[in-house]
Residue frames relative to the residue before (quaternion, step in Angstrom):
aa qw qx qy qz dx dy dz
M 1.0000 0.0000 0.0000 0.0000 0.00 0.00 0.00
E 0.6592 0.5200 -0.2966 0.4551 3.58 0.96 -0.97
N 0.6860 0.4806 -0.3115 0.4487 3.52 0.95 -0.75
I 0.6040 0.5527 -0.3389 0.4635 3.58 1.14 -0.60
K 0.6397 0.5069 -0.3368 0.4694 3.49 1.01 -0.98
T 0.6412 0.5387 -0.3362 0.4308 3.56 0.85 -0.91
Q 0.6443 0.5072 -0.3096 0.4814 3.61 1.00 -0.70
E 0.6272 0.5439 -0.3210 0.4558 3.56 1.00 -0.80
D 0.6509 0.5180 -0.2834 0.4772 3.60 0.99 -1.10
N 0.6871 0.4818 -0.3045 0.4505 3.58 0.92 -0.53
I 0.6968 0.4162 -0.2736 0.5161 3.65 1.27 -0.20
P 0.3569 -0.8026 0.4291 0.2105 3.61 -0.02 1.37
A 0.6472 0.5085 -0.3425 0.4531 3.70 0.92 -0.76
L 0.7035 0.4495 -0.3020 0.4602 3.62 0.90 -0.78
K 0.5878 0.5694 -0.3560 0.4511 3.55 1.24 -0.44
M 0.6516 0.5096 -0.2935 0.4791 3.48 1.01 -0.93
F 0.6583 0.5154 -0.3096 0.4530 3.57 0.95 -0.82
T 0.6880 0.4931 -0.2871 0.4485 3.59 0.84 -0.74
I 0.5921 0.5672 -0.3479 0.4546 3.51 1.15 -0.49
E 0.7275 0.4416 -0.2407 0.4667 3.50 0.87 -0.77
R 0.6764 0.4824 -0.2658 0.4890 3.50 1.33 -0.22
Q 0.6249 -0.5550 0.4224 0.3507 3.53 -1.26 0.54
P 0.6374 -0.5092 0.3714 0.4433 3.83 -1.00 0.37
Y 0.6755 0.5005 -0.3242 0.4338 3.59 0.77 -0.94
Q 0.6285 0.5297 -0.3389 0.4578 3.62 1.07 -0.62
K 0.6067 0.5526 -0.3347 0.4632 3.58 1.19 -0.71
K 0.6527 0.5185 -0.2894 0.4705 3.53 1.03 -0.86
T 0.6202 0.5452 -0.3377 0.4517 3.57 1.12 -0.73
I 0.6428 0.5375 -0.3017 0.4548 3.49 1.09 -0.91
I 0.6703 0.5311 -0.2836 0.4339 3.42 0.86 -1.00
N 0.6335 0.5563 -0.2780 0.4603 3.47 1.12 -0.93
T 0.6374 0.5247 -0.3144 0.4685 3.55 1.10 -0.99
L 0.6323 0.5205 -0.3402 0.4621 3.62 1.02 -0.93
K 0.6564 0.5083 -0.3456 0.4374 3.66 0.86 -0.78
E 0.6419 0.5374 -0.3126 0.4489 3.58 1.01 -0.81
K 0.6733 0.4741 -0.3073 0.4769 3.48 0.93 -0.87
Q 0.6352 0.5325 -0.3439 0.4412 3.63 1.05 -0.68
V 0.6579 0.5130 -0.2961 0.4650 3.49 1.13 -0.85
R 0.6320 0.5373 -0.3246 0.4545 3.51 1.14 -0.70
M 0.6608 0.5007 -0.3125 0.4636 3.49 0.97 -0.88
T 0.6226 0.5167 -0.3313 0.4853 3.64 1.01 -0.81
T 0.6469 0.5016 -0.3473 0.4574 3.62 0.84 -0.77
L 0.6546 0.5033 -0.3316 0.4564 3.64 0.89 -0.91
T 0.6371 0.5600 -0.3074 0.4313 3.49 0.98 -0.91
H 0.6456 0.5131 -0.2810 0.4909 3.58 1.01 -0.98
R 0.6736 0.4888 -0.3019 0.4650 3.61 0.98 -0.91
A 0.6495 0.4912 -0.3512 0.4621 3.61 0.94 -0.70
R 0.6118 0.5440 -0.3327 0.4680 3.64 1.11 -0.81
R 0.6962 0.4773 -0.3133 0.4352 3.52 0.84 -0.87
T 0.6151 0.5608 -0.3241 0.4495 3.51 1.12 -0.84
E 0.6655 0.5210 -0.2778 0.4565 3.57 1.02 -0.98
V 0.6373 0.5223 -0.2859 0.4891 3.49 1.10 -0.99
G 0.6785 0.5268 -0.3014 0.4138 3.51 0.96 -0.84
K 0.6380 0.5141 -0.2845 0.4977 3.46 1.23 -0.83
N 0.6248 0.5460 -0.3200 0.4574 3.57 1.06 -0.76
S 0.6895 0.5123 -0.2721 0.4338 3.43 1.04 -0.98
E 0.6220 0.5202 -0.3220 0.4888 3.54 1.28 -0.70
K 0.6394 0.4969 -0.3521 0.4693 3.51 0.97 -0.68
K 0.6651 0.5209 -0.3250 0.4250 3.47 0.89 -0.90
V 0.6394 0.5087 -0.3138 0.4838 3.67 1.03 -0.85
E 0.6423 0.4988 -0.3597 0.4574 3.70 1.00 -0.75
S 0.6455 0.5600 -0.3019 0.4225 3.44 1.08 -0.95
E 0.6855 0.4757 -0.2668 0.4824 3.44 1.06 -0.93
K 0.5914 0.5471 -0.3661 0.4656 3.59 1.12 -0.49
D 0.6538 0.5187 -0.3142 0.4525 3.57 0.96 -0.92
M 0.6271 0.5510 -0.3118 0.4537 3.54 1.05 -1.02
N 0.6677 0.5211 -0.2875 0.4472 3.52 0.92 -1.17
Q 0.6480 0.5524 -0.3053 0.4264 3.48 0.95 -0.98
D 0.6719 0.4859 -0.2733 0.4876 3.50 0.97 -1.09
R 0.6465 0.5134 -0.3307 0.4573 3.59 1.00 -0.87
N 0.6494 0.5166 -0.3112 0.4632 3.54 0.87 -0.81
Q 0.6522 0.4959 -0.3320 0.4675 3.55 0.94 -0.89
D 0.6607 0.4733 -0.3414 0.4721 3.69 0.85 -0.76
N 0.6260 0.5444 -0.3406 0.4423 3.63 0.99 -0.70
E 0.6740 0.4701 -0.2898 0.4908 3.50 0.99 -0.94
D 0.6562 0.5391 -0.3191 0.4207 3.65 1.00 -0.76
T 0.7232 0.4053 -0.2175 0.5151 3.50 1.23 -0.69
G 0.5281 0.6515 -0.4191 0.3479 3.44 1.30 0.03
D 0.1183 0.7980 -0.5796 0.1155 3.59 0.66 0.96
S 0.7000 -0.4340 0.3532 0.4438 3.50 -1.35 0.20
K 0.3832 -0.7339 0.5093 0.2351 3.67 -0.72 1.10
D 0.6455 0.5233 -0.3336 0.4453 3.63 1.15 -0.39
I 0.7858 0.2368 -0.0918 0.5639 3.51 1.00 -0.67
R 0.0565 -0.7935 0.6059 -0.0052 3.53 -0.72 1.10
L 0.0862 -0.8224 0.5623 0.0097 3.57 -0.48 1.11
T 0.4486 -0.6449 0.5491 0.2851 3.53 -1.35 0.72
L 0.6663 -0.4803 0.3780 0.4270 3.57 -1.19 0.18
M 0.6090 0.5372 -0.3253 0.4845 3.55 1.03 -0.91
E 0.6482 0.5246 -0.3116 0.4556 3.64 0.83 -0.87
E 0.6754 0.5107 -0.2728 0.4567 3.47 0.92 -1.13
V 0.6164 0.5330 -0.3133 0.4878 3.68 1.01 -0.89
L 0.6884 0.4633 -0.2853 0.4796 3.62 0.72 -0.95
L 0.6356 0.5108 -0.3363 0.4711 3.70 0.92 -0.72
L 0.6551 0.4957 -0.3360 0.4607 3.57 0.84 -0.94
G 0.7062 0.5083 -0.2742 0.4096 3.65 1.02 -0.61
L 0.6324 0.5047 -0.3513 0.4712 3.49 1.37 -0.23
K 0.3670 -0.6609 0.6077 0.2434 3.51 -1.29 0.61
D 0.6334 -0.5895 0.3698 0.3385 3.49 -1.09 0.92
K 0.7817 0.2825 -0.2136 0.5134 3.63 0.86 -0.56
E 0.6827 0.3977 -0.3161 0.5253 3.61 1.11 0.37
V 0.6466 -0.4988 0.4266 0.3887 2.59 -1.51 0.61
L 0.3573 0.7661 -0.5271 0.0870 23.82 -16.19 3.59
L 0.3646 -0.9078 0.1474 0.1457 3.91 -0.59 1.07
K 0.0119 0.7923 -0.6097 0.0193 3.53 -0.24 1.28
S 0.8002 0.0621 -0.0296 0.5957 3.61 1.08 -0.45
D 0.3183 -0.7532 0.5499 0.1704 3.56 -1.02 0.80
S 0.3409 0.7448 -0.4913 0.2962 3.58 1.29 0.38
P 0.5655 -0.6192 0.4114 0.3572 3.64 -0.84 0.80
T 0.3641 -0.7699 0.5019 0.1508 3.60 -0.88 0.85
G 0.4644 -0.6453 0.4645 0.3901 3.53 1.30 -0.61
D 0.6627 0.4426 -0.3137 0.5163 3.59 1.16 -0.20
V 0.5004 -0.7093 0.4174 0.2687 3.55 -0.65 1.11
L 0.7122 0.4297 -0.2854 0.4761 3.66 0.86 -0.85
L 0.6132 0.5315 -0.3414 0.4742 3.57 1.02 -0.61
D 0.6862 0.4764 -0.2894 0.4674 3.57 0.89 -0.93
E 0.6088 0.5381 -0.3526 0.4642 3.58 1.07 -0.64
T 0.6339 0.5305 -0.3175 0.4648 3.54 1.01 -0.95
L 0.6813 0.4922 -0.3331 0.4274 3.60 0.75 -1.02
K 0.6365 0.5641 -0.3307 0.4091 3.50 1.06 -0.88
H 0.6360 0.4831 -0.3338 0.5007 3.64 1.06 -0.72
I 0.6565 0.5091 -0.3467 0.4353 3.61 0.73 -0.97
K 0.6897 0.5058 -0.2912 0.4286 3.61 0.75 -0.99
A 0.7256 0.4727 -0.2296 0.4443 3.58 1.05 -0.73
T 0.6517 0.5610 -0.2952 0.4165 3.40 1.30 -0.27
E 0.0272 0.7578 -0.6487 0.0650 3.65 -0.88 1.00
P 0.5082 -0.2999 -0.8013 0.0981 1.50 -1.72 1.88
T 0.6644 -0.4966 0.3601 0.4269 3.64 -1.28 0.23
E 0.3845 -0.7240 0.5476 0.1679 3.52 -1.22 0.78
T 0.5164 -0.5974 0.4909 0.3681 3.63 -1.16 0.34
V 0.6924 -0.4467 0.3747 0.4251 3.52 -1.37 0.30
Q 0.6953 0.4855 -0.3040 0.4341 3.60 0.79 -1.09
T 0.6222 0.5416 -0.3449 0.4480 3.57 1.01 -0.78
W 0.7009 0.4714 -0.2906 0.4496 3.60 0.87 -1.03
I 0.5746 0.5546 -0.3858 0.4620 3.66 1.12 -0.43
E 0.6698 0.4832 -0.2952 0.4804 3.60 0.95 -0.95
L 0.6749 0.4864 -0.3156 0.4564 3.59 0.89 -0.87
L 0.6821 0.4601 -0.3076 0.4780 3.70 0.72 -0.94
T 0.7236 0.4137 -0.2718 0.4810 3.78 0.83 -0.70
G 0.5086 -0.6615 0.4307 0.3439 3.70 1.26 -0.05
E 0.5557 0.5903 -0.4355 0.3913 3.66 1.12 0.15
T 0.4216 0.6669 -0.4797 0.3839 3.51 0.50 1.25
W 0.3312 -0.7450 0.5408 0.2071 3.60 -0.99 0.72
N 0.5563 0.6225 -0.3823 0.3960 3.50 1.23 0.01
P 0.3217 -0.8029 0.4690 0.1784 3.67 -0.09 1.31
F 0.6304 0.5447 -0.3168 0.4533 3.64 1.13 -0.47
K 0.7392 0.3676 -0.2287 0.5159 3.63 1.20 -0.12
L 0.3452 0.7560 -0.4830 0.2759 3.50 1.26 0.40
Q 0.5686 0.6247 -0.3644 0.3920 3.65 1.26 -0.40
Y 0.6147 0.5432 -0.3523 0.4504 3.53 1.23 -0.37
Q 0.4979 0.6447 -0.4656 0.3459 3.72 1.07 -0.25
L 0.3342 -0.7063 0.5925 0.1961 3.47 -1.08 0.83
R 0.2948 -0.8190 0.4793 0.1119 3.46 -0.68 1.20
N 0.8580 0.1168 -0.0734 0.4948 3.61 -1.18 0.73
V 0.1166 0.8505 -0.5064 0.0817 3.58 1.15 0.71
R 0.6921 0.4942 -0.3159 0.4207 3.58 0.75 -1.00
E 0.6556 0.5366 -0.2974 0.4401 3.53 1.00 -0.96
R 0.6705 0.5497 -0.2625 0.4234 3.46 1.03 -0.99
I 0.6549 0.5191 -0.2609 0.4832 3.34 1.14 -0.92
A 0.6323 0.5329 -0.3054 0.4723 3.57 1.13 -0.90
K 0.6368 0.5153 -0.3339 0.4664 3.64 1.03 -0.77
N 0.6378 0.5321 -0.3509 0.4324 3.54 1.00 -0.70
L 0.6593 0.4822 -0.2973 0.4944 3.50 1.16 -0.81
V 0.5539 0.5689 -0.3755 0.4781 3.69 1.16 -0.46
E 0.7035 0.4651 -0.2776 0.4600 3.57 0.84 -0.90
K 0.7088 0.4045 -0.2938 0.4977 3.61 1.13 -0.40
G 0.6130 -0.6405 0.3314 0.3226 3.57 1.23 0.38
I 0.4770 0.6870 -0.3890 0.3863 3.51 1.36 0.36
L 0.7579 0.1760 -0.0687 0.6244 3.51 1.08 -1.00
T 0.2131 -0.7157 0.6387 0.1855 3.56 -1.35 0.11
T 0.3596 -0.7335 0.5338 0.2184 3.61 -1.13 0.25
E 0.0482 -0.7778 0.6233 -0.0641 3.51 -0.93 1.19
K 0.2988 -0.7179 0.5920 0.2119 3.44 -1.37 0.37
Q 0.0917 -0.7995 0.5913 0.0524 3.55 -0.83 0.94
N 0.3423 -0.7681 0.5145 0.1674 3.56 -0.88 0.96
F 0.0234 -0.7861 0.6177 -0.0058 3.60 -0.76 1.07
L 0.7714 -0.4052 0.1734 0.4591 3.51 0.29 1.36
L 0.8561 0.1335 -0.0506 0.4968 3.58 0.10 -1.28
F 0.8116 0.1536 -0.0313 0.5628 3.58 1.20 -0.38
D 0.4104 -0.6774 0.5602 0.2428 3.54 -1.27 0.47
M 0.1168 -0.7793 0.6115 0.0720 3.64 -1.01 0.80
T 0.3332 -0.7296 0.5598 0.2083 3.49 -1.02 0.96
T 0.1199 -0.7808 0.6127 0.0216 3.56 -0.94 1.07
H 0.2204 -0.7677 0.5921 0.1070 3.48 -1.36 0.38
P 0.1091 -0.8362 0.5366 0.0309 3.59 0.18 1.32
V 0.5210 -0.6237 0.4708 0.3434 3.61 -1.16 0.42
T 0.1748 -0.7906 0.5837 0.0609 3.60 -0.87 0.93
N 0.7555 0.3129 -0.1602 0.5529 3.47 0.97 -0.96
T 0.1236 -0.8302 0.5422 0.0383 3.63 0.23 1.38
T 0.5452 0.6455 -0.3830 0.3734 3.59 1.12 -0.57
E 0.6895 0.4897 -0.2467 0.4733 3.47 0.98 -1.03
K 0.6402 0.5133 -0.3172 0.4754 3.57 1.04 -0.76
Q 0.6655 0.5146 -0.2757 0.4651 3.60 1.03 -0.91
R 0.5902 0.5505 -0.3492 0.4760 3.56 1.21 -0.54
L 0.7184 0.4451 -0.2591 0.4676 3.49 0.90 -0.94
V 0.5846 0.5451 -0.3605 0.4808 3.63 1.17 -0.55
K 0.6958 0.4826 -0.2789 0.4530 3.56 0.82 -0.95
K 0.6010 0.5710 -0.3364 0.4467 3.58 1.16 -0.63
L 0.6806 0.4688 -0.2486 0.5053 3.52 1.06 -0.80
Q 0.6373 0.5167 -0.3370 0.4619 3.57 0.97 -0.78
D 0.6663 0.5241 -0.2853 0.4470 3.51 0.86 -0.96
S 0.6073 0.6030 -0.3247 0.4027 3.55 1.08 -0.80
V 0.7657 0.3019 -0.1497 0.5478 3.51 1.13 -0.75
L 0.6937 0.4092 -0.2817 0.5215 3.67 1.27 0.12
E 0.8444 0.2029 -0.1111 0.4832 3.56 -0.28 -1.20
R 0.7747 0.2687 -0.1356 0.5561 3.63 1.02 -0.78
W 0.2405 0.7693 -0.5442 0.2325 3.58 1.01 0.68
V 0.1295 -0.8132 0.5634 0.0672 3.63 -0.71 0.94
N 0.2857 -0.8151 0.4632 0.1984 3.62 1.30 -0.18
D 0.6378 0.3711 -0.3153 0.5967 3.46 1.24 1.05
P 0.2949 -0.7962 0.4919 0.1926 3.54 -0.31 1.16
Q 0.5776 0.5652 -0.3761 0.4534 3.59 1.22 -0.33
R 0.6796 0.4587 -0.3014 0.4867 3.64 1.12 -0.37
M 0.5750 0.6181 -0.3893 0.3686 3.62 1.20 -0.36
D 0.6065 -0.4977 0.4723 0.4016 3.46 -1.37 0.46
K 0.5147 -0.6844 0.4242 0.2947 3.59 -0.80 0.98
R 0.6792 0.4953 -0.3081 0.4454 3.51 0.91 -0.92
T 0.6578 0.5171 -0.3269 0.4394 3.51 1.02 -0.81
L 0.6252 0.5376 -0.3050 0.4765 3.46 1.10 -0.84
A 0.6464 0.4894 -0.3250 0.4868 3.72 0.98 -0.69
L 0.6682 0.5083 -0.3110 0.4455 3.49 1.01 -0.78
L 0.6095 0.5237 -0.3425 0.4868 3.59 1.14 -0.67
V 0.6496 0.5049 -0.3300 0.4629 3.66 0.90 -0.82
L 0.6874 0.4683 -0.2876 0.4748 3.64 0.80 -1.00
A 0.6652 0.5073 -0.3244 0.4415 3.65 0.90 -0.79
H 0.6099 0.5443 -0.3203 0.4786 3.50 1.18 -0.72
S 0.7182 0.4758 -0.2502 0.4418 3.50 0.83 -1.09
S 0.6868 0.4581 -0.2514 0.5052 3.53 1.31 -0.56
D 0.3965 -0.7574 0.4216 0.3024 3.62 1.38 0.07
V 0.4566 0.6772 -0.4507 0.3602 3.52 0.92 0.92
L 0.4466 0.7257 -0.4372 0.2876 3.55 1.19 -0.04
E 0.5848 0.5722 -0.3562 0.4512 3.62 1.15 -0.51
N 0.6234 0.5298 -0.3225 0.4761 3.53 1.12 -0.69
V 0.6457 0.5313 -0.3024 0.4575 3.54 1.07 -0.82
F 0.8050 0.3248 -0.1732 0.4653 3.60 0.89 -0.80
S 0.3913 0.7878 -0.4098 0.2417 3.49 1.39 -0.01
S 0.6945 0.5149 -0.2436 0.4395 3.49 1.19 -0.74
L 0.5230 0.6458 -0.3822 0.4042 3.50 1.46 0.02
T 0.5492 -0.5399 0.4920 0.4060 3.51 -1.36 0.31
D 0.7092 -0.4950 0.3051 0.3986 3.54 -1.28 0.49
D 0.6490 0.5138 -0.3242 0.4579 3.64 0.87 -0.88
K 0.6768 0.5084 -0.2750 0.4560 3.57 0.88 -1.03
Y 0.6375 0.5506 -0.3051 0.4442 3.42 1.05 -1.04
D 0.6452 0.5174 -0.2971 0.4773 3.58 0.88 -0.92
M 0.7073 0.4556 -0.2950 0.4530 3.64 0.84 -0.94
A 0.6418 0.4962 -0.3252 0.4859 3.62 1.04 -0.74
M 0.6822 0.4815 -0.3330 0.4381 3.60 0.73 -0.63
N 0.6630 0.5113 -0.3059 0.4531 3.50 1.05 -0.96
R 0.6876 0.4603 -0.3149 0.4650 3.60 0.97 -0.75
A 0.6065 0.4963 -0.3747 0.4954 3.66 1.07 -0.51
K 0.6377 0.5095 -0.3581 0.4533 3.65 0.95 -0.74
D 0.6368 0.5355 -0.3312 0.4450 3.65 0.93 -0.82
L 0.6421 0.5639 -0.2900 0.4307 3.46 1.11 -0.93
V 0.7370 0.4125 -0.2169 0.4895 3.61 0.82 -1.14
E 0.6733 0.5035 -0.3081 0.4453 3.54 1.13 -0.30
L 0.3983 0.7025 -0.4519 0.3791 3.47 1.34 0.25
D 0.5063 -0.6709 0.4335 0.3249 3.51 -1.07 0.69
P 0.4047 -0.7662 0.4241 0.2632 3.60 -0.36 1.27
E 0.6514 0.5417 -0.3246 0.4206 3.53 0.99 -0.87
V 0.6581 0.4895 -0.3138 0.4784 3.59 1.04 -0.66
E 0.6867 0.4986 -0.2847 0.4459 3.55 0.95 -0.98
G 0.6601 0.5361 -0.3035 0.4299 3.59 1.01 -0.81
T 0.6697 0.4710 -0.3114 0.4825 3.71 1.17 -0.32
K 0.5303 0.6418 -0.4329 0.3456 3.60 1.15 -0.22
H 0.6345 -0.5380 0.3983 0.3866 3.49 -1.34 0.46
S 0.8550 0.1297 -0.1406 0.4821 3.46 -1.13 0.95
A 0.4112 0.6970 -0.4787 0.3405 3.50 1.29 0.44
T 0.3626 -0.6928 0.5736 0.2439 3.62 -1.21 0.57
E 0.3666 -0.8110 0.4204 0.1765 3.46 -0.08 1.42
M 0.6540 0.5508 -0.3032 0.4207 3.52 0.97 -0.96
I 0.6144 0.5380 -0.3674 0.4451 3.62 0.97 -0.73
W 0.7143 0.4533 -0.2651 0.4625 3.56 0.83 -0.95
A 0.5938 0.5658 -0.3379 0.4616 3.60 1.19 -0.50
V 0.6193 0.5319 -0.3132 0.4853 3.50 1.18 -0.84
L 0.6779 0.5182 -0.2722 0.4448 3.52 0.93 -1.00
A 0.6218 0.5309 -0.3075 0.4867 3.44 1.06 -0.81
A 0.6614 0.5024 -0.2941 0.4729 3.64 0.91 -0.86
F 0.6239 0.4791 -0.3438 0.5128 3.67 0.95 -0.69
N 0.6876 0.5035 -0.3311 0.4050 3.58 0.68 -0.83
K 0.6877 0.4683 -0.2780 0.4801 3.55 1.16 -0.56
S 0.6401 0.5555 -0.3373 0.4098 3.50 1.13 -0.41
């Protein structure tokens, strides 16, 4: 009450008004001021609660999105802990039927083919484009002075790596005048895991945005498309799911690599490789 009286005395108009009124009228005015102050405080608290509620909802939604992306990344990287395959080995494996036969660091990778590639790239001056390196490494070049860059017996060397990892085996088949070495699939579980991973990436876990896709899965889709093995990947699907998967994969690889490569968080090398294959 003393505080309120002090505030009244500091307001001349209110002081004059209360002098002319009876004591009980003065109390009425004071009570009215208190009620208004309480109402204003209540409205302020409600506004704050509303704002906090909205912020909390946004925070929860943000955490859900982050958890979803984190779970997706964890699932995408959840390859078999016993068997670690390179992208080239995965592409070759996808191309085999069950009953049938880039540079941020030049540090050794432990993979013979990759280390050989890094050695060529490191020793070459001036630097070449991604498309030029694909042509050189595959031997698809008309320059006789650069034939030494071609990687020899790539398919056979990758197949031998898969044999060592217990996924393929080696057999000899006789074709009248000569014998041929073949590498049938023995570990079908590993292949099915890989097939399901790609199928899910364009069906159940399709995000319709390459920037949100797991980078390794995106790279595998691009390489599988360029190697013409996507039909093998989707062949076990029902007709409607097959069409959906092929259409989504087609939409993905038909994006403009130059535009996608410049977007935020994009992996430029993946799109550079796709652009090179599109031009070849």
